[in-house]
C-alpha positions in Angstrom: 9.2 6.1 15.8 7.2 3.7 13.6 7.1 1.1 16.3 5.5 3.7 18.6 2.7 4.0 16.0 2.1 0.3 16.2 2.1 0.4 20.0 -0.6 3.1 20.1 -2.6 1.9 17.1 -6.3 1.1 17.9 -6.6 -1.4 15.1 -3.8 -3.8 14.3 -3.2 -7.4 13.2 -0.6 -9.7 14.8 0.8 -12.7 13.0 1.3 -13.6 9.4 -2.1 -15.0 8.5 -4.0 -12.0 9.8 -1.5 -9.6 8.2 -1.8 -11.3 4.8 -5.6 -11.0 5.0 -5.4 -7.3 5.9 -3.1 -6.6 3.0 -5.1 -8.6 0.5 -8.3 -6.7 1.5 -6.6 -3.3 1.3 -7.0 -2.7 5.0 -3.3 -2.5 6.0 -1.9 1.0 6.3 1.6 -0.1 7.4 3.2 -3.6 7.9 5.9 -4.5 10.3 8.3 -7.4 9.7 10.8 -8.9 12.1 14.3 -9.2 10.6 14.9 -12.5 12.4 11.7 -14.1 11.2 12.1 -17.1 8.9 12.1 -16.1 5.2 9.4 -18.6 4.2 7.1 -17.2 6.9 7.3 -13.5 5.7 7.9 -14.0 2.0 4.2 -13.7 1.0 3.7 -10.6 3.2 6.6 -8.9 1.6 5.4 -9.8 -1.9 1.9 -8.6 -1.2 3.1 -5.3 0.3 5.0 -4.7 -2.9 2.0 -5.4 -5.1 -0.4 -3.4 -3.0 2.1 -0.6 -2.3 1.9 -0.9 1.5 4.7 0.6 3.5 7.0 -2.0 5.1 8.9 -1.4 8.3 11.6 -3.8 9.5 12.0 -4.4 13.2 15.2 -6.0 14.6 13.6 -9.0 16.4 10.4 -11.0 16.7 10.6 -10.4 20.5 10.6 -6.6 20.0 7.7 -6.8 17.6 5.7 -9.0 19.9 6.4 -6.6 22.8 5.3 -3.6 20.7 2.0 -5.5 20.1 1.5 -6.1 23.8 2.1 -9.9 23.7 4.6 -11.9 25.6 5.8 -14.0 22.6 7.5 -13.0 19.4 5.7 -12.0 16.3 7.0 -12.3 12.7 4.6 -9.7 11.3 2.1 -7.2 12.4 0.1 -4.4 10.7 -1.7 -1.2 11.5 -5.2 -1.5 10.0 -7.1 1.4 8.6 -10.1 2.3 10.7 
């Protein structure tokens, strides 16, 4: 269900750097994290989401997250950005 929201979202970020920026600026409405992503890659995103009280959704694989974002490679993180 939540992955469908990401697929249809008009505004989103893909990748850890862009997701961190969106969370820091208070623009992220929901953040998606791949369960198979390296811990050191997603640790800051998880911490920031806790601090900023942004909803976290875990996705089984980076490949599934990348596909939901419409890209042909895996993604460790993505976010739906407030309009």
